[in-house]
DRENDO-1510 file (C-alpha; in Angstrom, 1 decimal, always signed):
<recs>
REC; n; res; u; v; w
REC; 1; MET; +9.4; -0.7; +27.8 .
REC; 2; LYS; +7.0; -2.4; +25.4 .
REC; 3; ILE; +7.5; -1.4; +21.7 .
REC; 4; ALA; +5.0; -2.3; +18.9 .
REC; 5; VAL; +6.1; -2.2; +15.3 .
REC; 6; VAL; +2.9; -1.8; +13.1 .
REC; 7; GLY; +3.7; -3.0; +9.6 .
REC; 8; ALA; +6.4; -5.2; +10.9 .
REC; 9; THR; +6.5; -7.5; +7.8 .
REC; 10; GLY; +6.7; -4.6; +5.3 .
REC; 11; LEU; +9.8; -3.1; +3.7 .
REC; 12; VAL; +10.1; -0.2; +6.2 .
REC; 13; GLY; +8.9; -2.2; +9.2 .
REC; 14; THR; +11.6; -4.8; +8.5 .
REC; 15; VAL; +14.2; -2.1; +8.6 .
REC; 16; MET; +12.7; -0.6; +11.8 .
REC; 17; LEU; +13.3; -3.9; +13.5 .
REC; 18; LYS; +16.9; -4.0; +12.2 .
REC; 19; VAL; +17.5; -0.5; +13.4 .
REC; 20; LEU; +16.0; -1.1; +16.9 .
REC; 21; GLU; +18.3; -4.2; +17.2 .
REC; 22; GLU; +21.5; -2.4; +15.8 .
REC; 23; ARG; +20.9; +0.7; +18.1 .
REC; 24; ASN; +20.2; -1.6; +21.1 .
REC; 25; PHE; +17.0; +0.3; +21.9 .
REC; 26; PRO; +16.0; -0.3; +25.5 .
REC; 27; LEU; +12.9; -2.4; +25.0 .
REC; 28; THR; +11.8; -5.2; +27.2 .
REC; 29; GLU; +9.0; -6.6; +25.0 .
REC; 30; LEU; +8.6; -6.5; +21.2 .
REC; 31; ILE; +5.1; -6.5; +19.7 .
REC; 32; PRO; +5.2; -7.1; +15.9 .
REC; 33; VAL; +1.9; -6.1; +14.3 .
REC; 34; ALA; +0.7; -6.7; +10.8 .
REC; 35; SER; -2.4; -7.4; +8.8 .
REC; 36; GLU; -4.6; -10.5; +9.4 .
REC; 37; LYS; -2.9; -12.5; +6.7 .
REC; 38; SER; +0.4; -12.2; +8.6 .
REC; 39; VAL; -0.9; -13.0; +12.0 .
REC; 40; GLY; +1.0; -15.9; +13.6 .
REC; 41; LYS; +4.0; -15.5; +11.4 .
REC; 42; GLU; +7.2; -15.2; +13.5 .
REC; 43; ILE; +9.7; -12.3; +13.5 .
REC; 44; SER; +13.3; -12.8; +14.7 .
REC; 45; PHE; +14.6; -10.1; +16.9 .
REC; 46; LYS; +17.9; -10.4; +18.9 .
REC; 47; GLY; +17.9; -14.1; +18.5 .
REC; 48; LYS; +14.3; -14.6; +19.7 .
REC; 49; LYS; +11.1; -15.3; +17.9 .
REC; 50; PHE; +8.1; -13.1; +18.3 .
REC; 51; ALA; +4.6; -13.9; +16.8 .
REC; 52; VAL; +2.9; -11.3; +14.7 .
REC; 53; VAL; -0.4; -10.1; +16.2 .
REC; 54; ASN; -3.3; -8.0; +14.9 .
REC; 55; MET; -4.2; -4.5; +15.7 .
REC; 56; GLU; -6.8; -5.3; +18.4 .
REC; 57; THR; -4.4; -7.6; +20.3 .
REC; 58; ALA; -1.6; -5.0; +20.1 .
REC; 59; ILE; -3.8; -2.2; +21.5 .
REC; 60; ALA; -5.0; -4.4; +24.3 .
REC; 61; MET; -1.3; -5.1; +25.2 .
REC; 62; ARG; -0.8; -1.3; +25.8 .
REC; 63; PRO; +2.7; -0.8; +24.4 .
REC; 64; ASP; +4.6; +2.3; +25.6 .
REC; 65; ILE; +5.5; +3.2; +22.0 .
REC; 66; ALA; +4.1; +2.1; +18.7 .
REC; 67; LEU; +6.2; +2.7; +15.5 .
REC; 68; PHE; +3.7; +2.8; +12.6 .
REC; 69; SER; +4.7; +2.0; +9.0 .
REC; 70; ALA; +1.4; +0.6; +7.5 .
REC; 71; GLY; +0.0; +3.4; +5.3 .
REC; 72; GLY; -2.0; +6.5; +5.8 .
REC; 73; GLY; -5.5; +4.9; +6.1 .
REC; 74; THR; -4.3; +2.5; +8.8 .
REC; 75; SER; -2.7; +5.2; +10.7 .
REC; 76; LEU; -5.8; +7.4; +10.6 .
REC; 77; GLU; -7.9; +4.5; +11.9 .
REC; 78; TYR; -5.7; +3.0; +14.5 .
REC; 79; ALA; -3.2; +5.7; +15.8 .
REC; 80; PRO; -5.9; +7.4; +17.8 .
REC; 81; ARG; -6.9; +4.1; +19.3 .
REC; 82; PHE; -3.4; +3.3; +20.4 .
REC; 83; ALA; -3.1; +6.9; +21.8 .
REC; 84; GLU; -6.3; +6.5; +23.7 .
REC; 85; ALA; -4.8; +3.3; +25.3 .
REC; 86; GLY; -1.9; +5.5; +26.5 .
REC; 87; THR; +0.5; +4.5; +23.8 .
REC; 88; THR; +2.8; +7.1; +22.1 .
REC; 89; VAL; +2.5; +6.6; +18.3 .
REC; 90; ILE; +5.3; +7.6; +15.9 .
REC; 91; ASP; +3.8; +7.4; +12.5 .
REC; 92; ASN; +5.7; +7.1; +9.2 .
REC; 93; SER; +2.8; +7.8; +6.8 .
REC; 94; SER; +1.6; +11.1; +5.6 .
REC; 95; ALA; -1.6; +10.9; +7.5 .
REC; 96; TRP; -0.7; +13.3; +10.4 .
REC; 97; ARG; +2.2; +15.4; +9.0 .
REC; 98; MET; +0.4; +18.5; +8.2 .
REC; 99; ASP; -2.2; +18.3; +11.0 .
REC; 100; PRO; -1.5; +21.6; +13.0 .
REC; 101; SER; -2.1; +19.7; +16.3 .
REC; 102; LYS; +0.6; +17.1; +15.6 .
REC; 103; LYS; +4.4; +17.5; +15.7 .
REC; 104; LEU; +6.5; +16.8; +12.6 .
REC; 105; VAL; +9.9; +15.8; +13.9 .
REC; 106; VAL; +13.5; +15.3; +12.8 .
REC; 107; PRO; +15.3; +15.0; +16.2 .
REC; 108; GLU; +18.5; +16.8; +15.2 .
REC; 109; VAL; +16.5; +19.7; +13.7 .
REC; 110; ASN; +13.4; +20.2; +16.0 .
REC; 111; GLY; +13.3; +17.5; +18.6 .
REC; 112; HIS; +12.9; +20.3; +21.2 .
REC; 113; VAL; +9.2; +20.7; +20.2 .
REC; 114; LEU; +8.2; +17.4; +21.7 .
REC; 115; SER; +6.4; +17.2; +25.0 .
REC; 116; ILE; +5.0; +14.5; +27.2 .
REC; 117; ASP; +1.5; +15.4; +25.8 .
REC; 118; ASP; +2.3; +14.4; +22.2 .
REC; 119; LYS; +0.7; +11.0; +21.7 .
REC; 120; ILE; +0.8; +10.9; +17.9 .
REC; 121; ILE; +4.0; +12.2; +16.4 .
REC; 122; ALA; +4.6; +12.4; +12.6 .
REC; 123; ASN; +7.7; +11.2; +10.9 .
REC; 124; PRO; +8.4; +13.4; +7.8 .
REC; 125; ASN; +8.7; +12.4; +4.2 .
REC; 126; CYS; +12.0; +10.7; +3.4 .
REC; 127; SER; +13.2; +13.2; +0.9 .
REC; 128; THR; +12.3; +16.1; +3.3 .
REC; 129; ILE; +14.2; +14.5; +6.3 .
REC; 130; GLN; +17.6; +14.3; +4.6 .
REC; 131; MET; +17.3; +17.9; +3.2 .
REC; 132; VAL; +16.3; +19.6; +6.5 .
REC; 133; VAL; +19.1; +17.9; +8.4 .
REC; 134; ALA; +21.6; +19.7; +6.1 .
REC; 135; LEU; +19.5; +23.0; +5.8 .
REC; 136; LYS; +18.9; +23.7; +9.5 .
REC; 137; PRO; +22.4; +24.7; +10.6 .
REC; 138; LEU; +22.8; +26.9; +7.5 .
REC; 139; HIS; +19.5; +28.5; +8.2 .
REC; 140; ASP; +20.5; +29.2; +11.7 .
REC; 141; LYS; +23.7; +30.9; +10.4 .
REC; 142; TYR; +22.7; +32.7; +7.2 .
REC; 143; ARG; +18.8; +32.6; +7.1 .
REC; 144; ILE; +17.4; +30.8; +4.1 .
REC; 145; LYS; +15.1; +32.7; +1.8 .
REC; 146; ARG; +14.5; +30.1; -1.0 .
REC; 147; VAL; +15.1; +26.5; -1.8 .
REC; 148; VAL; +15.0; +24.9; -5.2 .
REC; 149; VAL; +15.2; +21.1; -4.9 .
REC; 150; SER; +15.3; +18.4; -7.6 .
REC; 151; THR; +15.3; +14.8; -6.3 .
REC; 152; TYR; +16.5; +11.5; -7.7 .
REC; 153; GLN; +14.7; +8.9; -5.7 .
REC; 154; SER; +15.3; +5.2; -5.3 .
REC; 155; VAL; +12.8; +2.6; -6.3 .
REC; 156; THR; +12.8; +1.4; -2.7 .
REC; 157; GLY; +10.8; +4.4; -1.8 .
REC; 158; THR; +7.8; +2.9; -3.6 .
REC; 159; GLY; +8.2; -0.6; -2.1 .
REC; 160; VAL; +8.9; -4.2; -2.9 .
REC; 161; LYS; +6.8; -4.2; -6.0 .
REC; 162; ALA; +8.8; -1.5; -7.5 .
REC; 163; VAL; +12.1; -3.3; -6.7 .
REC; 164; GLU; +10.6; -6.4; -8.3 .
REC; 165; GLN; +9.6; -4.4; -11.4 .
REC; 166; MET; +13.1; -3.0; -11.9 .
REC; 167; MET; +14.8; -6.3; -11.4 .
REC; 168; ASN; +12.4; -8.1; -13.8 .
REC; 169; GLU; +13.1; -5.5; -16.4 .
REC; 170; ARG; +16.8; -6.1; -16.0 .
REC; 171; LYS; +16.2; -9.8; -16.7 .
REC; 172; GLY; +14.1; -8.9; -19.8 .
REC; 173; ILE; +10.8; -9.9; -18.1 .
REC; 174; THR; +8.2; -7.4; -19.3 .
REC; 175; ASP; +5.0; -9.0; -18.1 .
REC; 176; GLY; +5.7; -8.9; -14.4 .
REC; 177; PRO; +3.9; -6.8; -11.8 .
REC; 178; MET; +4.1; -3.0; -12.5 .
REC; 179; ALA; +4.5; -0.5; -9.7 .
REC; 180; TYR; +4.8; +2.4; -12.2 .
REC; 181; ALA; +2.9; +3.4; -15.3 .
REC; 182; TYR; +6.1; +3.0; -17.3 .
REC; 183; PRO; +9.3; +0.9; -17.3 .
REC; 184; ILE; +11.7; +2.1; -14.7 .
REC; 185; ASP; +15.0; +0.5; -15.7 .
REC; 186; LEU; +17.0; +2.6; -18.2 .
REC; 187; ASN; +14.4; +5.3; -17.6 .
REC; 188; VAL; +13.6; +8.3; -15.5 .
REC; 189; ILE; +10.0; +9.0; -14.3 .
REC; 190; PRO; +9.3; +12.7; -13.3 .
REC; 191; GLN; +6.3; +11.7; -11.2 .
REC; 192; ILE; +6.3; +10.5; -7.5 .
REC; 193; ASP; +2.7; +10.1; -6.1 .
REC; 194; VAL; -0.3; +11.6; -7.8 .
REC; 195; PHE; -0.7; +15.0; -9.4 .
REC; 196; THR; -2.5; +17.8; -7.6 .
REC; 197; GLU; -4.5; +20.7; -9.1 .
REC; 198; ASN; -1.5; +23.0; -9.2 .
REC; 199; GLY; +0.5; +20.6; -11.4 .
REC; 200; TYR; +2.8; +19.5; -8.6 .
REC; 201; THR; +2.8; +16.0; -7.3 .
REC; 202; LYS; +1.9; +15.2; -3.7 .
REC; 203; GLU; +5.5; +14.3; -3.1 .
REC; 204; GLU; +6.7; +17.7; -4.3 .
REC; 205; MET; +4.0; +19.4; -2.1 .
REC; 206; LYS; +5.1; +17.3; +0.9 .
REC; 207; MET; +8.6; +18.7; +0.5 .
REC; 208; ILE; +7.4; +22.2; +0.2 .
REC; 209; LEU; +5.0; +22.2; +3.2 .
REC; 210; GLU; +6.9; +19.9; +5.5 .
REC; 211; THR; +10.2; +21.8; +5.2 .
REC; 212; ARG; +8.5; +25.0; +6.5 .
REC; 213; LYS; +6.8; +23.2; +9.3 .
REC; 214; ILE; +10.0; +21.3; +10.5 .
REC; 215; MET; +12.1; +24.5; +10.2 .
REC; 216; GLY; +9.5; +26.4; +12.0 .
REC; 217; ASP; +9.6; +29.2; +9.4 .
REC; 218; ASP; +6.8; +29.8; +6.9 .
REC; 219; SER; +8.7; +32.6; +5.2 .
REC; 220; ILE; +11.1; +30.0; +3.5 .
REC; 221; ARG; +10.0; +29.6; -0.1 .
REC; 222; VAL; +10.4; +26.1; -1.5 .
REC; 223; THR; +9.9; +24.6; -4.9 .
REC; 224; ALA; +10.5; +21.0; -5.8 .
REC; 225; THR; +10.7; +18.5; -8.6 .
REC; 226; THR; +10.7; +14.9; -7.6 .
REC; 227; VAL; +11.9; +12.1; -9.8 .
REC; 228; ARG; +12.1; +8.4; -9.7 .
REC; 229; ILE; +15.3; +6.8; -11.0 .
REC; 230; PRO; +16.4; +3.1; -11.3 .
REC; 231; VAL; +18.7; +2.8; -8.3 .
REC; 232; MET; +18.6; +1.2; -5.0 .
REC; 233; GLY; +20.3; +2.4; -1.7 .
REC; 234; GLY; +19.1; +5.9; -1.3 .
REC; 235; HIS; +17.6; +9.2; -2.5 .
REC; 236; SER; +19.8; +12.0; -4.0 .
REC; 237; GLU; +18.9; +15.6; -4.2 .
REC; 238; SER; +20.3; +18.7; -6.0 .
REC; 239; VAL; +19.5; +21.6; -3.7 .
REC; 240; ASN; +19.9; +25.3; -4.5 .
REC; 241; ILE; +19.7; +27.6; -1.5 .
REC; 242; GLU; +19.4; +31.4; -1.5 .
REC; 243; PHE; +20.3; +33.0; +1.8 .
REC; 244; GLU; +19.5; +36.4; +3.2 .
REC; 245; ASN; +23.2; +36.9; +4.1 .
REC; 246; ASP; +26.4; +36.1; +2.2 .
REC; 247; TYR; +28.5; +33.1; +3.2 .
REC; 248; ASP; +31.9; +31.6; +2.9 .
REC; 249; VAL; +32.0; +28.2; +1.2 .
REC; 250; ALA; +34.8; +27.0; +3.6 .
REC; 251; GLU; +32.7; +28.0; +6.5 .
REC; 252; VAL; +29.6; +26.2; +5.1 .
REC; 253; ARG; +31.7; +23.0; +4.9 .
REC; 254; ASP; +33.0; +23.5; +8.4 .
REC; 255; ILE; +29.4; +24.0; +9.8 .
REC; 256; LEU; +28.1; +20.9; +8.0 .
REC; 257; THR; +31.1; +18.8; +9.1 .
REC; 258; LYS; +30.3; +19.7; +12.7 .
REC; 259; THR; +26.6; +19.0; +12.3 .
REC; 260; PRO; +25.4; +15.8; +14.0 .
REC; 261; GLY; +24.1; +13.2; +11.6 .
REC; 262; VAL; +25.9; +14.8; +8.6 .
REC; 263; ILE; +29.0; +13.5; +6.7 .
REC; 264; VAL; +30.6; +15.8; +4.2 .
REC; 265; VAL; +32.0; +14.0; +1.2 .
REC; 266; ASP; +33.4; +16.9; -1.0 .
REC; 267; ASP; +36.7; +16.3; -2.5 .
REC; 268; ILE; +36.4; +16.9; -6.3 .
REC; 269; ALA; +40.2; +16.7; -6.9 .
REC; 270; ASN; +39.9; +13.0; -6.0 .
REC; 271; LEU; +36.3; +12.6; -7.4 .
REC; 272; LYS; +34.8; +12.2; -4.0 .
REC; 273; TYR; +31.1; +13.0; -3.7 .
REC; 274; PRO; +28.0; +11.3; -2.2 .
REC; 275; MET; +26.3; +8.5; -4.2 .
REC; 276; PRO; +23.3; +6.3; -3.2 .
REC; 277; LYS; +25.5; +3.1; -3.1 .
REC; 278; ASP; +27.7; +4.8; -0.5 .
REC; 279; ALA; +24.7; +5.8; +1.7 .
REC; 280; HIS; +23.2; +2.3; +1.5 .
REC; 281; GLU; +22.5; +0.9; +5.0 .
REC; 282; LYS; +23.9; +4.1; +6.7 .
REC; 283; ASP; +22.1; +6.3; +9.0 .
REC; 284; GLU; +23.9; +9.6; +8.2 .
REC; 285; VAL; +23.1; +12.3; +5.6 .
REC; 286; PHE; +25.9; +12.8; +3.1 .
REC; 287; VAL; +26.6; +16.2; +1.6 .
REC; 288; GLY; +28.9; +17.1; -1.3 .
REC; 289; ARG; +29.3; +19.3; -4.4 .
REC; 290; ILE; +29.2; +22.3; -2.1 .
REC; 291; ARG; +29.8; +25.3; -4.3 .
REC; 292; ARG; +28.7; +28.9; -4.9 .
REC; 293; ASP; +25.8; +29.5; -7.4 .
REC; 294; GLU; +27.6; +32.1; -9.6 .
REC; 295; SER; +24.3; +33.2; -11.2 .
REC; 296; MET; +22.7; +34.5; -8.0 .
REC; 297; PRO; +24.0; +36.5; -5.0 .
REC; 298; ASN; +24.1; +34.7; -1.6 .
REC; 299; THR; +23.2; +31.4; -3.2 .
REC; 300; LEU; +24.7; +27.9; -2.7 .
REC; 301; ASN; +24.5; +24.6; -4.5 .
REC; 302; MET; +24.7; +21.2; -2.6 .
REC; 303; TRP; +24.2; +17.6; -3.3 .
REC; 304; ILE; +22.5; +15.5; -0.5 .
REC; 305; VAL; +22.2; +11.8; -0.3 .
REC; 306; ALA; +20.7; +9.4; +2.3 .
REC; 307; ASP; +19.4; +5.9; +2.6 .
REC; 308; ASN; +15.6; +6.5; +2.3 .
REC; 309; LEU; +14.6; +3.4; +4.2 .
REC; 310; ARG; +16.9; +4.3; +7.2 .
REC; 311; LYS; +17.4; +8.0; +7.9 .
REC; 312; GLY; +14.5; +8.7; +5.5 .
REC; 313; ALA; +12.1; +6.4; +7.4 .
REC; 314; ALA; +13.0; +3.7; +10.0 .
REC; 315; THR; +16.1; +5.4; +11.6 .
REC; 316; ASN; +14.4; +8.7; +12.1 .
REC; 317; THR; +11.4; +7.0; +13.6 .
REC; 318; VAL; +13.6; +5.1; +16.1 .
REC; 319; GLN; +15.6; +8.3; +16.8 .
REC; 320; ILE; +12.3; +10.0; +17.8 .
REC; 321; ALA; +11.7; +7.2; +20.2 .
REC; 322; GLU; +15.2; +7.4; +21.5 .
REC; 323; TYR; +14.7; +11.2; +22.1 .
REC; 324; LEU; +11.4; +10.6; +24.0 .
REC; 325; VAL; +13.1; +8.0; +26.2 .
REC; 326; SER; +16.2; +10.2; +26.9 .
REC; 327; LYS; +14.1; +13.2; +27.8 .
REC; 328; GLU; +11.7; +11.1; +29.9 .
REC; 329; LEU; +8.7; +12.1; +27.7 .
REC; 330; ILE; +7.2; +8.5; +27.8 .
</recs>
């Protein structure tokens, strides 16, 4: 089992390697892939050193699976070439997510849609992943009509430059590299990605469109406001869900407690609720503040937190690969 990690030296690629190692993924050969400037650098994996190679070399090595985290342009150019060489590509960019011919997968939610013929598989947006993991079992039980989500997203979702910007600002350095148009420390920026013609950002539209595709139900109405905040460790979401059918709050907690990949942290008497620092370096989705929306019938409020570099990116990608191997779809 030869596994290529494309973008191996980047923020998400580094976490992918860590997750592959932690989960003891059954690979026999690792192929770290990065841009020409990184070729020849050595990556440590399970106590061994592996030299970074370029795209052409990696394609020629014909890996069984290629985990991509190198940006949409790179994915559009190279994912088809890997696929033509017989490699199954799992892509972490937005390049293929809304392509009707490509599957958009969160294994706990819709892994069953995958087949041996899927050679390019899309990994969803980080904020979408954590939300649908919690929504799916509730949709199965009560049928979701509408979702209103506001996100509070970590600077790590932007990348190393954003982390550096925040840390520089905390040290009083104001002339360092800027990932954002504004200071991020002691601030909140209600813009993630660029604005589209309808006034929503691309990040907001990703959540709207991807949620319907993953859940397999275009009737679900979704609206989103995505916000960048000066934290590390994970993304947080305030989610308001209107169901077709009424529900019991205790039953909702019980359903979520029994949902694979979900940890319920909801004990307000002892001030227990999910926070990004608690989700940091964890693979689960944490849910709390579960309560009835008293202004609307059949409507629920929840707070959802997950590590955006792990479940929101690297871990979900590796879990898709694990699913393919377990179902003998490789």
